C-alpha positions in Angstrom: 27.0 6.7 -5.3 26.6 3.0 -4.4 27.7 0.2 -6.7 25.9 -3.1 -6.4 28.2 -5.8 -7.4 27.3 -8.7 -5.0 24.4 -9.6 -2.9 22.1 -12.5 -1.9 20.2 -13.8 -4.9 22.3 -11.8 -7.3 24.1 -13.9 -9.9 27.8 -14.0 -9.4 29.8 -14.0 -12.6 33.3 -12.8 -13.6 32.2 -10.0 -15.9 33.5 -6.7 -14.7 30.1 -4.9 -14.1 28.1 -3.4 -11.4 24.6 -5.0 -11.4 23.3 -1.6 -10.4 24.5 1.9 -9.5 22.4 4.0 -7.1 22.7 7.8 -7.4 20.6 9.7 -4.8 17.1 8.4 -5.3 17.8 6.7 -8.6 18.8 3.1 -9.3 20.2 2.1 -12.7 20.1 -1.7 -13.2 22.4 -3.4 -15.7 21.0 -6.0 -18.2 19.8 -9.1 -16.3 19.8 -12.5 -18.1 18.7 -16.0 -17.3 21.6 -16.8 -14.9 21.5 -18.9 -11.9 23.0 -17.5 -8.6 26.3 -19.4 -9.2 26.7 -17.4 -12.5 25.8 -20.2 -14.9 23.4 -19.4 -17.8 20.3 -21.4 -17.8 18.6 -22.0 -21.2 14.9 -22.6 -21.6 11.9 -21.3 -23.2 11.4 -17.6 -23.5 9.1 -17.7 -20.5 11.5 -19.6 -18.4 14.3 -17.4 -19.3 12.2 -14.3 -18.8 11.1 -15.4 -15.3 14.6 -15.9 -14.2 15.8 -12.7 -15.8 13.1 -10.7 -14.0 13.8 -12.6 -10.8 17.4 -11.5 -11.1 16.3 -7.9 -11.9 14.1 -7.8 -8.7 16.9 -9.3 -6.6 19.2 -6.4 -7.6 16.5 -3.9 -7.1 15.9 -5.3 -3.5 19.6 -5.4 -2.7 19.8 -1.7 -3.7 16.9 -1.0 -1.2 14.4 -0.1 -3.9 10.9 -1.7 -4.4 9.1 -2.9 -7.4 6.7 0.2 -7.2 9.9 2.4 -7.7 10.6 1.0 -11.2 9.9 3.7 -13.8 11.5 2.2 -17.0 12.2 -1.2 -18.3 14.2 -2.1 -21.5 13.6 -5.6 -22.9 15.8 -7.0 -25.6 14.6 -10.3 -27.3 16.3 -12.6 -29.7 13.0 -13.1 -31.4 10.1 -10.7 -31.3 7.6 -13.6 -32.1 7.9 -14.3 -28.4 6.5 -11.0 -27.3 3.0 -12.3 -26.5 4.5 -14.6 -23.9 6.6 -11.9 -22.3 3.6 -9.5 -22.4 1.6 -12.0 -20.4 4.4 -12.3 -17.9 4.7 -8.5 -17.7 1.0 -8.2 -16.9 1.3 -10.7 -14.0 4.4 -9.0 -12.7 3.0 -5.3 -12.9 -0.6 -4.5 -12.3 -2.2 -2.2 -14.8 -2.0 1.0 -12.8 1.7 0.4 -11.9 3.4 -0.6 -15.1 6.7 1.0 -15.8 7.4 2.7 -19.1 9.0 0.1 -21.5 11.0 -0.4 -24.7 11.2 -3.6 -26.5 13.4 -4.5 -29.4 14.9 -7.5 -31.2 18.7 -7.9 -30.7 20.6 -9.9 -33.3 22.5 -11.6 -30.4 22.5 -11.7 -26.6 25.2 -12.9 -24.2 25.4 -16.6 -23.8 23.0 -17.2 -26.7 20.2 -16.0 -24.5 16.6 -15.2 -25.5 16.1 -12.2 -23.3 17.8 -9.3 -21.4 16.2 -6.9 -19.0 17.5 -3.5 -18.1 15.8 -0.7 -16.1 15.7 2.3 -13.9 13.9 2.8 -10.5 13.3 6.1 -8.7 12.3 6.5 -5.1 9.6 9.2 -4.8 10.9 12.3 -3.0 8.8 13.6 -0.1 6.7 16.6 -1.1 8.2 19.9 -0.3 
């Protein structure tokens, strides 16, 4: 197993977490928020926070030596599902129609730092055919 706790472009904060854990060909990514590289939370619109949270998610993925095409599942928590259309539009830009990961969405009563969105996911590297 490999634990991703630090890396270029990954927000540094004092929370006792691994941003990701890699087990064989799988990468489990912890919830990523709208956090700057220095660890400070950045508030904004749902789109601004969503872009930064996805940017952090992709930075963790890259540091774990996985690609965007390896993502198989994304879990998105919102503070307000009325913002879904904006995040759907961002999601469509980030993932082409034939490469969209499976996804769950739900409204959370509260997110860390009073945030609007949290993104968690799993990536799997394809194994070579036997």
